[in-house]
C-alpha positions as CSV (number, residue, x, y, z in Angstrom):
1,M,-74.1,26.4,-18.0
2,K,-75.4,22.8,-18.2
3,E,-78.9,24.0,-17.2
4,K,-78.8,26.6,-20.0
5,V,-77.9,24.0,-22.6
6,S,-80.7,21.8,-21.3
7,K,-83.3,24.6,-21.6
8,D,-82.0,25.5,-25.1
9,Q,-82.2,21.9,-26.1
10,H,-85.8,21.5,-24.8
11,I,-86.8,24.7,-26.7
12,L,-85.2,23.4,-29.9
13,T,-86.9,20.0,-29.5
14,V,-90.3,21.6,-29.0
15,I,-89.8,23.9,-32.1
16,Q,-88.9,20.8,-34.1
17,K,-92.0,18.9,-33.0
18,A,-94.1,22.0,-33.8
19,F,-92.6,22.2,-37.3
20,D,-93.2,18.5,-37.9
21,K,-96.8,18.9,-36.8
22,G,-97.2,21.8,-39.1
23,Q,-95.7,20.0,-42.0
24,Q,-98.1,17.1,-41.5
25,G,-101.0,19.6,-41.6
26,D,-102.9,18.1,-38.7
27,I,-102.9,21.2,-36.5
28,D,-104.3,24.7,-37.0
29,T,-102.6,28.0,-35.8
30,N,-104.6,28.3,-32.6
31,S,-104.0,24.7,-31.6
32,M,-100.3,25.1,-32.4
33,I,-100.0,28.1,-30.2
34,H,-101.8,26.4,-27.3
35,W,-99.7,23.2,-27.8
36,L,-96.4,25.3,-27.8
37,K,-97.4,27.1,-24.6
38,Q,-98.1,23.9,-22.8
39,E,-94.9,22.2,-24.0
40,L,-92.7,25.1,-23.1
41,Q,-94.4,25.6,-19.7
42,S,-94.1,21.9,-18.8
43,G,-90.4,22.0,-19.6
44,Y,-90.0,25.0,-17.4
45,T,-91.9,23.2,-14.6
46,I,-89.8,20.1,-15.0
47,N,-86.5,22.1,-14.8
48,N,-87.6,24.0,-11.7
49,N,-88.7,20.8,-10.0
50,E,-85.3,19.1,-10.7
51,K,-83.6,22.2,-9.2
52,A,-85.6,21.8,-6.0
53,L,-84.6,18.2,-5.6
């Protein structure tokens, strides 16, 4: 359960950062999609690495 909350929190944080970037107007759609993919994948990798420890 704790891991699920952590993943959900990570996703919400990434979405909030994306929204903030969009509001500032300093990122286009393609860049936003690329950035979101990287952020979400890095969070997934971090969570899997912690599990292995």
